[in-house]
N, C-alpha and C positions, 0 to 999 in steps of 0.2 A: 537710737541712743535719746532719751528723755530727761531732761532736768527736772529732778522732783524738788517740790518745793511742801516737802510735809516733814515731819521728824516723828520719833517715839521716846516716850519715857517707860524704862525697863524697871520691873521690880524683881529682886533676887532673893533666892532664900538666904538668909543672914547667915549661917552655919554652913551650907553645903555651897554657895554661890549659884545653884542651879538657878536658871529662869523661871519665874512665876507668872507673872504676867506682862503686857504692854500695852500703853495707850497712845495712839496717833494723836499727833497735833497738827495744825495747820502750817508750821513752818519748823525747820530744824532748831532743834530744842538750844538753849542757849545761856550761860550763866549757870549759877548755882540755884538749884531748886531749894524750895523753901518748905519745909514741914511744919504744917498747924495742925495740930489736933489729928484728925483722920484725913487731913487733905493734904496733896503736894499743890504748891504753886509754882508754876514754872512759866518761863516767858522763852518765845520764839525768835528767831531770827527775824522774820517779818513785822516783828513789835506787837505779837499777840501777847497776851496773859490768860493762862487756863487754870484751873482748879482741878485736879484730878483724884479720884478715891481708888487709891493704890489695891484696896480689898476687892472691889466690884469693877475694875479695870474700866471705870467709865469716866467720862469728865463730868465733874460736877456744874461748871459753868466755863465760858471763854468771854472774856471782855469785848465790847463793841468799842473801841477805840481806834483812832484813826492808825492806820497803818502804814510805816513808810518803807524804805526799799529795805534797809538793814537797819538792826538795832542789836545791840551788844549788851544791855545792861540786863541786871538780874531783878527781879522783883522784890521788895523788901516790906517788911510788916513794921507800923510803926507804934504798935504798942497801944493803940486806940482802937482796933476794929478795921485798919485799913491798909490796903496793899498800895505801896507806894511803886509808881514806874514812871522813868522817864520815857517820853517820846521822841521820835526823830525829830519833827518838826513843831509837835502841838504844846512844848512844853512838860510839866510835870502833871500827873492823871494820879488820883488816889481812887482805889476801888472798895467795896464793901468786902472784906474776905469770905462772907457767908454766901453773899449771893453775885457779887461781880459787878454790881451796879457803882456807876461812878458816883462818889460823894462829893469829889471836888476836884477843879482843876486850877493850876497856874499856869498862865499865858503869858509870855514875856511881851511887854509893851514894846512899842518900836524903839523907845529911848533904852530898852534894855536887849535889843536885838546886836549881832545874830546869835541865835540860839542853835549851839551847835550840837551833833550826836552825842549822847553820852554812852560812855561804855563802862562805866561802872556802877555798882548800886549807891542809893541815895544813903548819906550817912546821918544819923541824926544825935544832936548833942543839945541837952537842955531844953527840948522841945522845939529845935530849929532843926531846919533840913540844910544840909550842904550837898551841892550838885556839882559836879566838876564835868566838864564838856571835853570833847575830844581837841579842842582849839587851845585848852587851858584854862578857860573864864572860870572860875568859882562864883559860885552863886549861894547868897545864906537866904534862907525863906523862912519868914515866922506865920505858919498857919495859925488859922482862929477855929476852934472847934466849938460847937454848939453843946 
């Protein structure tokens, strides 16, 4: 028996339900996948975020972000071209939705610790980000865009 550390996103015909394609990920898919144009953005249990092309059954990109032991959050689109993703230990990371490159990162200062694991997606209201971690800490962040 070998414990696997990969997962898949499967695509099915919407009328018949027959499988069409699958894309393998570096960890078990977690949360709710996000559809942006021709891409599906998905997060995995090890803290990875990938963009996949369901028509070609390929990865467009997978983000190079610090991975933790477990992550339960869904990736979220902020409306400005960024995918928001809370990491297990490194705060909040924003990725360009077309390239997967990091556009900014908010990391808690020593006075804002501890940063707990986040199990839900980021909520956006009036250009402010609300993050709730598993220990009940609620954070309101106000990003500035160039």
